[in-house]
Steps between C-alpha positions, in 0.01 A plus 500: 500500500139528600295259706117510483297283739208375285362298801553193717839369399500652153738783413588667173881576492596734214861570402623841399497364139140390522553121560185383695499209752183382677526276804235247605209627279173415697189402311130470612508333840272461796519794746746688275344821376783683319420613156621275199858556386489678169870605484732364231835342599814354339568255785269334752651348817289229669574369853246226482189397295213586737239721335565800732856506370481362148147557367514785259590499134746787467507697179808543291601135439731502814769239582377298800758422767422224736691253723836470654832559327654783296308631207571803259239707325546837333849533641395446863615190696228360728603267795230277624544340841285193576303554831159398629150653539479359854709387789456126417725490189210553269269226624226756571520755226781388266813673377605861476773676310686801641631714213803728511591734210638844432353793305694818439747396758232447771505153655145360539375196695137385468425233760167380345284309746784392722359294789801424721809647650810506279805288569838652525595366159177645351571846646862467355358388152276817500798720576496876508157653440408870445116456471330201667135423417375282791165351605393600847133387541556156647273194473591414144850646531747617761335730752618841632743360757652254255523766233679733757753239576572429127538881433750517784704216342490620140550869597354663185521873444123513427219279622169486304234308683255298287239226538299660782130554577357831375188648344559292183622180655264323745732196560509393863838657553641793697511864387831660443483682842597182679830504318560865547448506873802633690705560185698818413543651149147422367405692201129484406476612136175646374553348161559163334837572347848595625829542321840366620859587385800326646655820619189619671416183698468563884798420721264360772239249410171669403157349476298632212117436510334556164138545396377228251462643152212263411 
């Protein structure tokens, strides 16, 4: 399985057999300067309907997966867990859906724009995670300290930070360095794509920082 960070909270996840899943495909949006998403997909997973997470028309006539509950597409089960975009039960920014699914035996969790700490029952519902995609920029989502706490509770094998300020995102949020401070096993990859195999996942949690593809 390969994971390519397109930018912001959008990833292209490709199975060994060529199945393509895109998460949270951003569109044109103020202060977001990533290039348009031109990739085709079989499935699109959407955590919430803000334009920086669901603004692109993805080629390939993909199946769109949204909302809480269990849904099946192309032989993959997606578990959507209802959460919020803020710490006020959605009164500020609305709902958010956390998605858990497995590709080629690798268990993935994409937290979307999670805006609050997870309860014990929510952590239990998420279950075991190999690759965790987590927002770390704060302001609109959990911040670096909250993300660190959540990572410690979920205990994934790999953490991929997302939704942080960089040269292509001018949101009033923090850069990834705030989240990385004091952490061990940080791997900065000079590429947008990495490959994961179940038997090659690290035994100690590793943070993988990717470069945006777009």
